[in-house]
Predicted model as a PDB file, atoms N, CA, C, CB and O in Angstrom, pLDDT in the B-factor column:
MODEL        1                                                                  
ATOM      1  N   UNK A   1      25.697 -61.860 150.317  1.00 71.00           N  
ATOM      2  CA  UNK A   1      24.593 -62.111 151.377  1.00 71.00           C  
ATOM      3  C   UNK A   1      23.139 -61.735 150.698  1.00 71.00           C  
ATOM      4  CB  UNK A   1      24.885 -61.123 152.801  1.00 71.00           C  
ATOM      5  O   UNK A   1      22.884 -60.857 149.875  1.00 71.00           O  
ATOM      6  N   UNK A   2      22.265 -62.710 151.331  1.00 81.00           N  
ATOM      7  CA  UNK A   2      20.958 -62.597 150.762  1.00 81.00           C  
ATOM      8  C   UNK A   2      20.292 -61.851 151.842  1.00 81.00           C  
ATOM      9  CB  UNK A   2      20.257 -63.980 150.381  1.00 81.00           C  
ATOM     10  O   UNK A   2      21.013 -61.477 152.767  1.00 81.00           O  
ATOM     11  N   UNK A   3      18.747 -61.507 151.889  1.00 80.00           N  
ATOM     12  CA  UNK A   3      17.908 -61.063 152.706  1.00 80.00           C  
ATOM     13  C   UNK A   3      18.136 -62.154 153.974  1.00 80.00           C  
ATOM     14  CB  UNK A   3      16.460 -60.950 152.009  1.00 80.00           C  
ATOM     15  O   UNK A   3      18.323 -61.647 155.081  1.00 80.00           O  
ATOM     16  N   UNK A   4      18.130 -63.679 153.867  1.00 81.00           N  
ATOM     17  CA  UNK A   4      17.561 -64.680 154.668  1.00 81.00           C  
ATOM     18  C   UNK A   4      18.633 -64.641 155.738  1.00 81.00           C  
ATOM     19  CB  UNK A   4      17.300 -66.124 153.932  1.00 81.00           C  
ATOM     20  O   UNK A   4      18.485 -64.915 156.929  1.00 81.00           O  
ATOM     21  N   UNK A   5      19.981 -64.171 154.982  1.00 83.00           N  
ATOM     22  CA  UNK A   5      21.166 -64.653 155.754  1.00 83.00           C  
ATOM     23  C   UNK A   5      21.375 -63.133 156.598  1.00 83.00           C  
ATOM     24  CB  UNK A   5      22.647 -65.261 154.626  1.00 83.00           C  
ATOM     25  O   UNK A   5      22.141 -62.919 157.538  1.00 83.00           O  
ATOM     26  N   UNK A   6      20.605 -62.350 156.053  1.00 85.00           N  
ATOM     27  CA  UNK A   6      21.054 -60.802 156.579  1.00 85.00           C  
ATOM     28  C   UNK A   6      20.335 -60.566 158.060  1.00 85.00           C  
ATOM     29  CB  UNK A   6      20.436 -59.442 155.367  1.00 85.00           C  
ATOM     30  O   UNK A   6      20.834 -59.932 158.989  1.00 85.00           O  
ATOM     31  N   UNK A   7      18.904 -61.299 158.054  1.00 91.00           N  
ATOM     32  CA  UNK A   7      18.076 -61.207 159.155  1.00 91.00           C  
ATOM     33  C   UNK A   7      18.018 -62.070 160.132  1.00 91.00           C  
ATOM     34  CB  UNK A   7      17.032 -61.123 158.832  1.00 91.00           C  
ATOM     35  O   UNK A   7      17.370 -61.855 161.156  1.00 91.00           O  
ATOM     36  N   UNK A   8      19.096 -63.780 159.787  1.00 90.00           N  
ATOM     37  CA  UNK A   8      18.390 -64.816 160.182  1.00 90.00           C  
ATOM     38  C   UNK A   8      17.243 -65.424 160.040  1.00 90.00           C  
ATOM     39  CB  UNK A   8      18.385 -64.753 160.924  1.00 90.00           C  
ATOM     40  O   UNK A   8      16.464 -65.446 160.993  1.00 90.00           O  
ATOM     41  N   UNK A   9      16.966 -65.947 159.003  1.00 93.00           N  
ATOM     42  CA  UNK A   9      15.919 -66.333 158.517  1.00 93.00           C  
ATOM     43  C   UNK A   9      15.781 -67.170 157.447  1.00 93.00           C  
ATOM     44  CB  UNK A   9      15.394 -65.486 158.340  1.00 93.00           C  
ATOM     45  O   UNK A   9      16.191 -66.674 156.397  1.00 93.00           O  
ATOM     46  N   UNK A  10      15.395 -68.135 157.375  1.00 92.00           N  
ATOM     47  CA  UNK A  10      15.034 -69.067 156.009  1.00 92.00           C  
ATOM     48  C   UNK A  10      14.270 -68.419 154.856  1.00 92.00           C  
ATOM     49  CB  UNK A  10      14.101 -70.312 156.407  1.00 92.00           C  
ATOM     50  O   UNK A  10      13.217 -67.819 155.073  1.00 92.00           O  
ATOM     51  N   UNK A  11      14.780 -68.533 153.655  1.00 91.00           N  
ATOM     52  CA  UNK A  11      14.392 -68.225 152.207  1.00 91.00           C  
ATOM     53  C   UNK A  11      12.758 -68.279 152.495  1.00 91.00           C  
ATOM     54  CB  UNK A  11      15.049 -69.466 150.924  1.00 91.00           C  
ATOM     55  O   UNK A  11      12.177 -67.195 152.451  1.00 91.00           O  
ATOM     56  N   UNK A  12      11.940 -69.528 152.800  1.00 94.00           N  
ATOM     57  CA  UNK A  12      11.050 -69.742 153.056  1.00 94.00           C  
ATOM     58  C   UNK A  12       9.979 -69.024 153.910  1.00 94.00           C  
ATOM     59  CB  UNK A  12      11.337 -70.534 153.246  1.00 94.00           C  
ATOM     60  O   UNK A  12       8.759 -68.953 153.757  1.00 94.00           O  
ATOM     61  N   UNK A  13      10.698 -68.575 154.739  1.00 94.00           N  
ATOM     62  CA  UNK A  13      10.482 -67.771 156.056  1.00 94.00           C  
ATOM     63  C   UNK A  13       9.759 -66.656 155.688  1.00 94.00           C  
ATOM     64  CB  UNK A  13      11.778 -67.316 156.803  1.00 94.00           C  
ATOM     65  O   UNK A  13       8.558 -66.494 155.901  1.00 94.00           O  
ATOM     66  N   UNK A  14      10.577 -65.817 155.081  1.00 93.00           N  
ATOM     67  CA  UNK A  14      10.851 -64.548 154.519  1.00 93.00           C  
ATOM     68  C   UNK A  14      10.040 -64.273 153.316  1.00 93.00           C  
ATOM     69  CB  UNK A  14      12.245 -64.434 154.207  1.00 93.00           C  
ATOM     70  O   UNK A  14       9.421 -63.213 153.230  1.00 93.00           O  
ATOM     71  N   UNK A  15      10.001 -65.301 152.237  1.00 94.00           N  
ATOM     72  CA  UNK A  15       8.675 -65.580 151.341  1.00 94.00           C  
ATOM     73  C   UNK A  15       7.467 -65.484 151.814  1.00 94.00           C  
ATOM     74  CB  UNK A  15       8.601 -66.786 150.846  1.00 94.00           C  
ATOM     75  O   UNK A  15       6.737 -64.613 151.341  1.00 94.00           O  
ATOM     76  N   UNK A  16       6.996 -66.322 152.815  1.00 96.00           N  
ATOM     77  CA  UNK A  16       5.620 -66.636 153.601  1.00 96.00           C  
ATOM     78  C   UNK A  16       5.681 -65.004 154.237  1.00 96.00           C  
ATOM     79  CB  UNK A  16       5.670 -68.235 155.002  1.00 96.00           C  
ATOM     80  O   UNK A  16       4.874 -64.238 153.710  1.00 96.00           O  
ATOM     81  N   UNK A  17       6.412 -64.524 155.130  1.00 96.00           N  
ATOM     82  CA  UNK A  17       6.361 -63.160 155.859  1.00 96.00           C  
ATOM     83  C   UNK A  17       5.544 -61.899 155.047  1.00 96.00           C  
ATOM     84  CB  UNK A  17       7.956 -62.696 156.100  1.00 96.00           C  
ATOM     85  O   UNK A  17       4.653 -61.117 155.381  1.00 96.00           O  
ATOM     86  N   UNK A  18       6.390 -62.143 153.704  1.00 96.00           N  
ATOM     87  CA  UNK A  18       5.783 -61.023 153.061  1.00 96.00           C  
ATOM     88  C   UNK A  18       4.350 -61.452 152.186  1.00 96.00           C  
ATOM     89  CB  UNK A  18       6.944 -60.383 152.083  1.00 96.00           C  
ATOM     90  O   UNK A  18       3.500 -60.632 151.836  1.00 96.00           O  
ATOM     91  N   UNK A  19       4.310 -62.548 151.991  1.00 96.00           N  
ATOM     92  CA  UNK A  19       2.901 -62.845 151.557  1.00 96.00           C  
ATOM     93  C   UNK A  19       1.698 -62.634 152.428  1.00 96.00           C  
ATOM     94  CB  UNK A  19       2.849 -64.147 151.220  1.00 96.00           C  
ATOM     95  O   UNK A  19       0.589 -62.177 152.153  1.00 96.00           O  
ATOM     96  N   UNK A  20       2.232 -63.111 153.615  1.00 97.00           N  
ATOM     97  CA  UNK A  20       0.972 -62.688 155.043  1.00 97.00           C  
ATOM     98  C   UNK A  20       0.927 -61.418 154.910  1.00 97.00           C  
ATOM     99  CB  UNK A  20       1.371 -62.999 156.846  1.00 97.00           C  
ATOM    100  O   UNK A  20      -0.172 -60.877 154.788  1.00 97.00           O  
ATOM    101  N   UNK A  21       2.228 -60.590 154.905  1.00 96.00           N  
ATOM    102  CA  UNK A  21       2.461 -58.772 155.138  1.00 96.00           C  
ATOM    103  C   UNK A  21       1.079 -58.462 154.073  1.00 96.00           C  
ATOM    104  CB  UNK A  21       4.510 -57.863 154.341  1.00 96.00           C  
ATOM    105  O   UNK A  21       0.052 -57.954 154.523  1.00 96.00           O  
ATOM    106  N   UNK A  22       1.186 -58.738 153.031  1.00 95.00           N  
ATOM    107  CA  UNK A  22       0.419 -58.365 151.958  1.00 95.00           C  
ATOM    108  C   UNK A  22      -0.754 -58.749 151.930  1.00 95.00           C  
ATOM    109  CB  UNK A  22       0.863 -58.667 150.937  1.00 95.00           C  
ATOM    110  O   UNK A  22      -1.480 -58.195 151.104  1.00 95.00           O  
ATOM    111  N   UNK A  23      -1.258 -59.662 152.681  1.00 95.00           N  
ATOM    112  CA  UNK A  23      -2.582 -60.685 152.245  1.00 95.00           C  
ATOM    113  C   UNK A  23      -3.497 -60.266 153.623  1.00 95.00           C  
ATOM    114  CB  UNK A  23      -2.124 -62.790 152.122  1.00 95.00           C  
ATOM    115  O   UNK A  23      -4.648 -60.681 153.762  1.00 95.00           O  
ATOM    116  N   UNK A  24      -2.757 -59.295 154.728  1.00 93.00           N  
ATOM    117  CA  UNK A  24      -3.327 -59.296 155.638  1.00 93.00           C  
ATOM    118  C   UNK A  24      -4.785 -58.451 155.821  1.00 93.00           C  
ATOM    119  CB  UNK A  24      -2.414 -59.041 156.337  1.00 93.00           C  
ATOM    120  O   UNK A  24      -5.054 -57.769 154.833  1.00 93.00           O  
ATOM    121  N   UNK A  25      -5.544 -58.402 156.674  1.00 90.00           N  
ATOM    122  CA  UNK A  25      -6.952 -57.346 156.967  1.00 90.00           C  
ATOM    123  C   UNK A  25      -6.285 -57.229 158.054  1.00 90.00           C  
ATOM    124  CB  UNK A  25      -8.762 -57.816 157.053  1.00 90.00           C  
ATOM    125  O   UNK A  25      -5.399 -56.406 157.821  1.00 90.00           O  
ATOM    126  N   UNK A  26      -6.211 -57.605 159.154  1.00 89.00           N  
ATOM    127  CA  UNK A  26      -5.697 -57.129 160.273  1.00 89.00           C  
ATOM    128  C   UNK A  26      -4.675 -57.467 161.209  1.00 89.00           C  
ATOM    129  CB  UNK A  26      -6.437 -57.062 160.787  1.00 89.00           C  
ATOM    130  O   UNK A  26      -4.473 -58.655 160.956  1.00 89.00           O  
ATOM    131  N   UNK A  27      -3.924 -57.150 162.117  1.00 91.00           N  
ATOM    132  CA  UNK A  27      -2.970 -57.528 162.427  1.00 91.00           C  
ATOM    133  C   UNK A  27      -2.975 -58.575 163.292  1.00 91.00           C  
ATOM    134  CB  UNK A  27      -2.423 -56.694 162.719  1.00 91.00           C  
ATOM    135  O   UNK A  27      -3.576 -58.456 164.360  1.00 91.00           O  
ATOM    136  N   UNK A  28      -2.130 -60.075 162.880  1.00 93.00           N  
ATOM    137  CA  UNK A  28      -2.249 -61.072 163.141  1.00 93.00           C  
ATOM    138  C   UNK A  28      -0.603 -61.955 163.037  1.00 93.00           C  
ATOM    139  CB  UNK A  28      -3.402 -61.405 162.326  1.00 93.00           C  
ATOM    140  O   UNK A  28      -0.282 -63.060 162.600  1.00 93.00           O  
ATOM    141  N   UNK A  29       0.232 -60.719 163.738  1.00 96.00           N  
ATOM    142  CA  UNK A  29       1.716 -61.566 163.439  1.00 96.00           C  
ATOM    143  C   UNK A  29       2.532 -62.065 165.069  1.00 96.00           C  
ATOM    144  CB  UNK A  29       3.008 -60.225 162.418  1.00 96.00           C  
ATOM    145  O   UNK A  29       2.436 -61.412 166.108  1.00 96.00           O  
ATOM    146  N   UNK A  30       3.161 -63.117 164.935  1.00 96.00           N  
ATOM    147  CA  UNK A  30       3.430 -63.605 165.752  1.00 96.00           C  
ATOM    148  C   UNK A  30       4.840 -62.667 166.391  1.00 96.00           C  
ATOM    149  CB  UNK A  30       3.450 -64.960 165.322  1.00 96.00           C  
ATOM    150  O   UNK A  30       5.229 -61.673 165.777  1.00 96.00           O  
ATOM    151  N   UNK A  31       5.375 -63.033 167.412  1.00 96.00           N  
ATOM    152  CA  UNK A  31       6.833 -62.623 167.868  1.00 96.00           C  
ATOM    153  C   UNK A  31       7.744 -62.212 167.128  1.00 96.00           C  
ATOM    154  CB  UNK A  31       7.454 -63.482 168.395  1.00 96.00           C  
ATOM    155  O   UNK A  31       8.253 -61.114 166.903  1.00 96.00           O  
ATOM    156  N   UNK A  32       7.969 -63.837 166.572  1.00 96.00           N  
ATOM    157  CA  UNK A  32       9.073 -63.970 165.595  1.00 96.00           C  
ATOM    158  C   UNK A  32       8.568 -63.204 164.255  1.00 96.00           C  
ATOM    159  CB  UNK A  32       9.432 -65.611 165.309  1.00 96.00           C  
ATOM    160  O   UNK A  32       9.458 -62.640 163.618  1.00 96.00           O  
ATOM    161  N   UNK A  33       7.511 -63.134 163.856  1.00 96.00           N  
ATOM    162  CA  UNK A  33       7.191 -62.533 162.835  1.00 96.00           C  
ATOM    163  C   UNK A  33       7.590 -61.223 163.021  1.00 96.00           C  
ATOM    164  CB  UNK A  33       5.948 -62.697 162.540  1.00 96.00           C  
ATOM    165  O   UNK A  33       8.327 -60.653 162.217  1.00 96.00           O  
ATOM    166  N   UNK A  34       7.085 -60.615 164.189  1.00 95.00           N  
ATOM    167  CA  UNK A  34       6.926 -58.957 164.048  1.00 95.00           C  
ATOM    168  C   UNK A  34       8.953 -58.845 164.098  1.00 95.00           C  
ATOM    169  CB  UNK A  34       5.683 -57.915 165.910  1.00 95.00           C  
ATOM    170  O   UNK A  34       9.354 -58.209 163.123  1.00 95.00           O  
ATOM    171  N   UNK A  35       9.748 -59.186 164.737  1.00 95.00           N  
ATOM    172  CA  UNK A  35      10.640 -59.716 164.852  1.00 95.00           C  
ATOM    173  C   UNK A  35      11.258 -58.895 163.642  1.00 95.00           C  
ATOM    174  CB  UNK A  35      10.495 -61.132 164.954  1.00 95.00           C  
ATOM    175  O   UNK A  35      11.630 -57.730 163.507  1.00 95.00           O  
ATOM    176  N   UNK A  36      11.184 -60.385 162.551  1.00 95.00           N  
ATOM    177  CA  UNK A  36      11.808 -60.084 161.103  1.00 95.00           C  
ATOM    178  C   UNK A  36      10.997 -58.970 160.255  1.00 95.00           C  
ATOM    179  CB  UNK A  36      11.809 -61.508 160.192  1.00 95.00           C  
ATOM    180  O   UNK A  36      11.578 -58.669 159.212  1.00 95.00           O  
ATOM    181  N   UNK A  37      10.234 -58.547 160.398  1.00 95.00           N  
ATOM    182  CA  UNK A  37       9.534 -57.437 160.165  1.00 95.00           C  
ATOM    183  C   UNK A  37      10.543 -56.221 160.456  1.00 95.00           C  
ATOM    184  CB  UNK A  37       8.238 -57.445 161.023  1.00 95.00           C  
ATOM    185  O   UNK A  37      11.281 -55.716 159.610  1.00 95.00           O  
ATOM    186  N   UNK A  38      10.449 -55.867 161.713  1.00 95.00           N  
ATOM    187  CA  UNK A  38      11.584 -55.182 162.189  1.00 95.00           C  
ATOM    188  C   UNK A  38      13.043 -54.833 161.643  1.00 95.00           C  
ATOM    189  CB  UNK A  38      11.754 -55.747 163.105  1.00 95.00           C  
ATOM    190  O   UNK A  38      13.554 -53.760 161.323  1.00 95.00           O  
ATOM    191  N   UNK A  39      13.570 -56.282 161.661  1.00 95.00           N  
ATOM    192  CA  UNK A  39      14.909 -56.499 160.869  1.00 95.00           C  
ATOM    193  C   UNK A  39      14.851 -55.746 159.406  1.00 95.00           C  
ATOM    194  CB  UNK A  39      15.167 -58.198 160.629  1.00 95.00           C  
ATOM    195  O   UNK A  39      15.718 -54.904 159.170  1.00 95.00           O  
ATOM    196  N   UNK A  40      13.901 -56.020 158.476  1.00 94.00           N  
ATOM    197  CA  UNK A  40      13.630 -56.064 157.409  1.00 94.00           C  
ATOM    198  C   UNK A  40      13.522 -54.527 156.737  1.00 94.00           C  
ATOM    199  CB  UNK A  40      12.561 -56.881 157.413  1.00 94.00           C  
ATOM    200  O   UNK A  40      13.901 -53.968 155.708  1.00 94.00           O  
ATOM    201  N   UNK A  41      12.850 -54.226 157.825  1.00 94.00           N  
ATOM    202  CA  UNK A  41      12.317 -52.637 157.869  1.00 94.00           C  
ATOM    203  C   UNK A  41      13.962 -51.571 158.018  1.00 94.00           C  
ATOM    204  CB  UNK A  41      11.016 -52.399 159.667  1.00 94.00           C  
ATOM    205  O   UNK A  41      14.453 -50.664 157.345  1.00 94.00           O  
ATOM    206  N   UNK A  42      14.337 -52.275 159.207  1.00 93.00           N  
ATOM    207  CA  UNK A  42      15.818 -51.523 159.565  1.00 93.00           C  
ATOM    208  C   UNK A  42      16.937 -51.585 158.520  1.00 93.00           C  
ATOM    209  CB  UNK A  42      16.498 -52.197 160.877  1.00 93.00           C  
ATOM    210  O   UNK A  42      17.701 -50.646 158.295  1.00 93.00           O  
ATOM    211  N   UNK A  43      16.969 -52.821 157.876  1.00 92.00           N  
ATOM    212  CA  UNK A  43      17.959 -53.018 156.613  1.00 92.00           C  
ATOM    213  C   UNK A  43      17.443 -52.546 155.128  1.00 92.00           C  
ATOM    214  CB  UNK A  43      18.281 -54.621 156.487  1.00 92.00           C  
ATOM    215  O   UNK A  43      18.018 -52.800 154.069  1.00 92.00           O  
ATOM    216  N   UNK A  44      16.262 -51.821 155.285  1.00 93.00           N  
ATOM    217  CA  UNK A  44      15.670 -50.995 154.256  1.00 93.00           C  
ATOM    218  C   UNK A  44      15.463 -52.340 152.958  1.00 93.00           C  
ATOM    219  CB  UNK A  44      16.878 -49.474 153.808  1.00 93.00           C  
ATOM    220  O   UNK A  44      15.759 -52.174 151.775  1.00 93.00           O  
ATOM    221  N   UNK A  45      14.781 -53.889 153.660  1.00 92.00           N  
ATOM    222  CA  UNK A  45      14.097 -54.569 152.997  1.00 92.00           C  
ATOM    223  C   UNK A  45      12.965 -55.092 152.631  1.00 92.00           C  
ATOM    224  CB  UNK A  45      14.378 -54.964 153.059  1.00 92.00           C  
ATOM    225  O   UNK A  45      12.810 -56.277 152.335  1.00 92.00           O  
ATOM    226  N   UNK A  46      12.029 -54.153 152.633  1.00 94.00           N  
ATOM    227  CA  UNK A  46      10.799 -54.258 152.672  1.00 94.00           C  
ATOM    228  C   UNK A  46      10.473 -53.409 151.260  1.00 94.00           C  
ATOM    229  CB  UNK A  46      10.209 -53.757 154.087  1.00 94.00           C  
ATOM    230  O   UNK A  46      11.363 -52.619 150.947  1.00 94.00           O  
ATOM    231  N   UNK A  47       9.684 -53.453 150.657  1.00 95.00           N  
ATOM    232  CA  UNK A  47       9.121 -53.054 149.425  1.00 95.00           C  
ATOM    233  C   UNK A  47       8.173 -52.012 149.886  1.00 95.00           C  
ATOM    234  CB  UNK A  47       8.459 -54.223 148.598  1.00 95.00           C  
ATOM    235  O   UNK A  47       7.569 -52.324 150.912  1.00 95.00           O  
ATOM    236  N   UNK A  48       7.911 -50.928 149.416  1.00 96.00           N  
ATOM    237  CA  UNK A  48       7.475 -49.456 149.617  1.00 96.00           C  
ATOM    238  C   UNK A  48       6.037 -49.907 149.679  1.00 96.00           C  
ATOM    239  CB  UNK A  48       7.898 -48.224 148.350  1.00 96.00           C  
ATOM    240  O   UNK A  48       5.385 -49.200 150.447  1.00 96.00           O  
ATOM    241  N   UNK A  49       5.336 -50.882 149.095  1.00 96.00           N  
ATOM    242  CA  UNK A  49       4.124 -51.474 149.302  1.00 96.00           C  
ATOM    243  C   UNK A  49       4.304 -52.292 150.999  1.00 96.00           C  
ATOM    244  CB  UNK A  49       3.824 -52.589 147.862  1.00 96.00           C  
ATOM    245  O   UNK A  49       3.638 -51.772 151.895  1.00 96.00           O  
ATOM    246  N   UNK A  50       4.848 -53.052 151.230  1.00 96.00           N  
ATOM    247  CA  UNK A  50       5.099 -53.869 152.281  1.00 96.00           C  
ATOM    248  C   UNK A  50       5.433 -52.967 153.314  1.00 96.00           C  
ATOM    249  CB  UNK A  50       6.104 -54.873 152.028  1.00 96.00           C  
ATOM    250  O   UNK A  50       5.048 -53.430 154.388  1.00 96.00           O  
ATOM    251  N   UNK A  51       6.057 -51.739 153.453  1.00 95.00           N  
ATOM    252  CA  UNK A  51       6.076 -50.881 154.524  1.00 95.00           C  
ATOM    253  C   UNK A  51       4.643 -50.315 154.812  1.00 95.00           C  
ATOM    254  CB  UNK A  51       7.072 -49.801 154.255  1.00 95.00           C  
ATOM    255  O   UNK A  51       4.266 -50.281 155.983  1.00 95.00           O  
ATOM    256  N   UNK A  52       3.845 -49.881 153.837  1.00 95.00           N  
ATOM    257  CA  UNK A  52       2.717 -49.451 153.687  1.00 95.00           C  
ATOM    258  C   UNK A  52       1.682 -50.136 154.912  1.00 95.00           C  
ATOM    259  CB  UNK A  52       2.390 -49.733 152.231  1.00 95.00           C  
ATOM    260  O   UNK A  52       1.038 -49.695 155.864  1.00 95.00           O  
ATOM    261  N   UNK A  53       1.976 -51.704 154.177  1.00 95.00           N  
ATOM    262  CA  UNK A  53       0.815 -52.410 154.881  1.00 95.00           C  
ATOM    263  C   UNK A  53       1.234 -52.476 156.271  1.00 95.00           C  
ATOM    264  CB  UNK A  53       0.474 -53.887 154.313  1.00 95.00           C  
ATOM    265  O   UNK A  53       0.454 -52.386 157.219  1.00 95.00           O  
ATOM    266  N   UNK A  54       2.860 -52.683 156.391  1.00 95.00           N  
ATOM    267  CA  UNK A  54       2.819 -52.789 158.177  1.00 95.00           C  
ATOM    268  C   UNK A  54       2.312 -51.672 159.292  1.00 95.00           C  
ATOM    269  CB  UNK A  54       4.302 -52.952 158.645  1.00 95.00           C  
ATOM    270  O   UNK A  54       1.594 -51.653 160.291  1.00 95.00           O  
ATOM    271  N   UNK A  55       3.009 -50.879 158.624  1.00 93.00           N  
ATOM    272  CA  UNK A  55       2.093 -49.238 159.050  1.00 93.00           C  
ATOM    273  C   UNK A  55       0.889 -49.423 159.554  1.00 93.00           C  
ATOM    274  CB  UNK A  55       1.695 -48.176 157.770  1.00 93.00           C  
ATOM    275  O   UNK A  55       0.557 -49.356 160.737  1.00 93.00           O  
ATOM    276  N   UNK A  56       0.053 -49.725 158.358  1.00 92.00           N  
ATOM    277  CA  UNK A  56      -1.029 -49.671 158.375  1.00 92.00           C  
ATOM    278  C   UNK A  56      -1.897 -50.687 159.252  1.00 92.00           C  
ATOM    279  CB  UNK A  56      -1.212 -49.636 157.242  1.00 92.00           C  
ATOM    280  O   UNK A  56      -3.012 -50.446 159.716  1.00 92.00           O  
ATOM    281  N   UNK A  57      -1.021 -52.110 159.414  1.00 93.00           N  
ATOM    282  CA  UNK A  57      -1.515 -52.743 160.302  1.00 93.00           C  
ATOM    283  C   UNK A  57      -1.379 -52.549 161.784  1.00 93.00           C  
ATOM    284  CB  UNK A  57      -1.223 -53.705 160.010  1.00 93.00           C  
ATOM    285  O   UNK A  57      -2.138 -52.979 162.653  1.00 93.00           O  
ATOM    286  N   UNK A  58      -0.318 -51.852 161.929  1.00 92.00           N  
ATOM    287  CA  UNK A  58       0.076 -51.783 162.988  1.00 92.00           C  
ATOM    288  C   UNK A  58      -0.416 -50.439 163.934  1.00 92.00           C  
ATOM    289  CB  UNK A  58       1.359 -51.950 162.751  1.00 92.00           C  
ATOM    290  O   UNK A  58      -0.333 -50.608 165.150  1.00 92.00           O  
ATOM    291  N   UNK A  59      -0.819 -49.386 163.546  1.00 92.00           N  
ATOM    292  CA  UNK A  59      -1.464 -48.339 163.738  1.00 92.00           C  
ATOM    293  C   UNK A  59      -3.105 -48.825 164.046  1.00 92.00           C  
ATOM    294  CB  UNK A  59      -1.185 -47.413 162.496  1.00 92.00           C  
ATOM    295  O   UNK A  59      -3.773 -48.526 165.035  1.00 92.00           O  
ATOM    296  N   UNK A  60      -3.457 -49.540 163.047  1.00 91.00           N  
ATOM    297  CA  UNK A  60      -4.928 -50.235 163.136  1.00 91.00           C  
ATOM    298  C   UNK A  60      -4.748 -50.853 164.779  1.00 91.00           C  
ATOM    299  CB  UNK A  60      -5.227 -51.714 161.696  1.00 91.00           C  
ATOM    300  O   UNK A  60      -5.285 -50.297 165.737  1.00 91.00           O  
ATOM    301  N   UNK A  61      -3.972 -51.981 164.888  1.00 89.00           N  
ATOM    302  CA  UNK A  61      -3.881 -52.687 166.260  1.00 89.00           C  
ATOM    303  C   UNK A  61      -3.650 -51.655 166.981  1.00 89.00           C  
ATOM    304  CB  UNK A  61      -2.834 -53.792 166.500  1.00 89.00           C  
ATOM    305  O   UNK A  61      -4.790 -51.332 167.316  1.00 89.00           O  
ATOM    306  N   UNK A  62      -2.697 -50.655 167.613  1.00 90.00           N  
ATOM    307  CA  UNK A  62      -2.473 -50.062 168.622  1.00 90.00           C  
ATOM    308  C   UNK A  62      -3.323 -48.694 168.180  1.00 90.00           C  
ATOM    309  CB  UNK A  62      -0.928 -50.022 168.961  1.00 90.00           C  
ATOM    310  O   UNK A  62      -2.558 -47.730 168.192  1.00 90.00           O  
ATOM    311  N   UNK A  63      -4.456 -48.389 167.857  1.00 89.00           N  
ATOM    312  CA  UNK A  63      -4.915 -47.080 167.730  1.00 89.00           C  
ATOM    313  C   UNK A  63      -6.359 -47.769 167.846  1.00 89.00           C  
ATOM    314  CB  UNK A  63      -4.432 -46.101 166.310  1.00 89.00           C  
ATOM    315  O   UNK A  63      -7.354 -47.048 167.916  1.00 89.00           O  
ATOM    316  N   UNK A  64      -6.455 -48.955 167.862  1.00 83.00           N  
ATOM    317  CA  UNK A  64      -7.419 -49.345 167.532  1.00 83.00           C  
ATOM    318  C   UNK A  64      -8.435 -48.964 167.026  1.00 83.00           C  
ATOM    319  CB  UNK A  64      -7.605 -49.684 168.064  1.00 83.00           C  
ATOM    320  O   UNK A  64      -9.436 -48.421 167.493  1.00 83.00           O  
ATOM    321  N   UNK A  65      -8.016 -49.409 165.575  1.00 82.00           N  
ATOM    322  CA  UNK A  65      -9.049 -48.620 164.671  1.00 82.00           C  
ATOM    323  C   UNK A  65      -9.517 -50.215 164.018  1.00 82.00           C  
ATOM    324  CB  UNK A  65      -8.242 -47.164 163.335  1.00 82.00           C  
ATOM    325  O   UNK A  65      -8.934 -51.279 163.807  1.00 82.00           O  
ATOM    326  N   UNK A  66     -11.303 -49.529 163.799  1.00 82.00           N  
ATOM    327  CA  UNK A  66     -11.649 -51.107 163.115  1.00 82.00           C  
ATOM    328  C   UNK A  66     -11.254 -51.178 162.165  1.00 82.00           C  
ATOM    329  CB  UNK A  66     -12.905 -51.617 162.864  1.00 82.00           C  
ATOM    330  O   UNK A  66     -10.742 -50.354 161.407  1.00 82.00           O  
ATOM    331  N   UNK A  67     -11.574 -52.786 162.070  1.00 78.00           N  
ATOM    332  CA  UNK A  67     -11.029 -53.247 160.297  1.00 78.00           C  
ATOM    333  C   UNK A  67     -12.033 -53.138 159.496  1.00 78.00           C  
ATOM    334  CB  UNK A  67     -10.505 -54.859 159.958  1.00 78.00           C  
ATOM    335  O   UNK A  67     -13.139 -53.669 159.593  1.00 78.00           O  
ATOM    336  N   UNK A  68     -11.331 -51.916 158.103  1.00 73.00           N  
ATOM    337  CA  UNK A  68     -12.884 -52.120 156.765  1.00 73.00           C  
ATOM    338  C   UNK A  68     -13.646 -52.870 156.595  1.00 73.00           C  
ATOM    339  CB  UNK A  68     -12.790 -52.270 155.510  1.00 73.00           C  
ATOM    340  O   UNK A  68     -13.108 -53.840 157.128  1.00 73.00           O  
ATOM    341  N   UNK A  69     -14.418 -53.156 156.291  1.00 74.00           N  
ATOM    342  CA  UNK A  69     -15.648 -53.546 155.744  1.00 74.00           C  
ATOM    343  C   UNK A  69     -15.492 -53.707 154.264  1.00 74.00           C  
ATOM    344  CB  UNK A  69     -16.716 -52.571 156.083  1.00 74.00           C  
ATOM    345  O   UNK A  69     -15.218 -52.628 153.738  1.00 74.00           O  
ATOM    346  N   UNK A  70     -15.587 -54.806 153.337  1.00 68.00           N  
ATOM    347  CA  UNK A  70     -15.978 -54.426 152.280  1.00 68.00           C  
ATOM    348  C   UNK A  70     -18.070 -53.834 152.316  1.00 68.00           C  
ATOM    349  CB  UNK A  70     -15.440 -55.827 151.331  1.00 68.00           C  
ATOM    350  O   UNK A  70     -18.908 -53.853 153.218  1.00 68.00           O  
ATOM    351  N   UNK A  71     -18.122 -53.388 150.817  1.00 67.00           N  
ATOM    352  CA  UNK A  71     -19.318 -53.217 150.410  1.00 67.00           C  
ATOM    353  C   UNK A  71     -19.565 -53.963 149.812  1.00 67.00           C  
ATOM    354  CB  UNK A  71     -19.627 -52.358 149.958  1.00 67.00           C  
ATOM    355  O   UNK A  71     -18.800 -53.814 148.859  1.00 67.00           O  
ATOM    356  N   UNK A  72     -20.333 -55.038 149.568  1.00 62.00           N  
ATOM    357  CA  UNK A  72     -21.191 -55.852 148.671  1.00 62.00           C  
ATOM    358  C   UNK A  72     -22.492 -55.412 148.048  1.00 62.00           C  
ATOM    359  CB  UNK A  72     -21.501 -56.920 149.336  1.00 62.00           C  
ATOM    360  O   UNK A  72     -23.246 -56.165 147.432  1.00 62.00           O  
ATOM    361  N   UNK A  73     -22.658 -54.321 148.230  1.00 55.00           N  
ATOM    362  CA  UNK A  73     -24.268 -53.487 147.479  1.00 55.00           C  
ATOM    363  C   UNK A  73     -24.084 -53.891 145.957  1.00 55.00           C  
ATOM    364  CB  UNK A  73     -24.364 -51.287 147.587  1.00 55.00           C  
ATOM    365  O   UNK A  73     -24.918 -53.544 145.121  1.00 55.00           O  
TER     366      UNK A  73                                                      
ENDMDL                                                                          
END                                                                             
């Protein structure tokens, strides 16, 4: 059984979610994506980096932490 079957998602949906999670600077996930991230975390299907990214994005949203800006000096 693969990840897609475990969390009831298409393989492309899982791949797109992984890319979006790692590329995100601010929390911008819909209810379906949040549900899939939750299921992936529950079944230990996220990498350490994906877990870190999801935690940072969610705490940024819930803690009203400003989005970090890049210094282009």
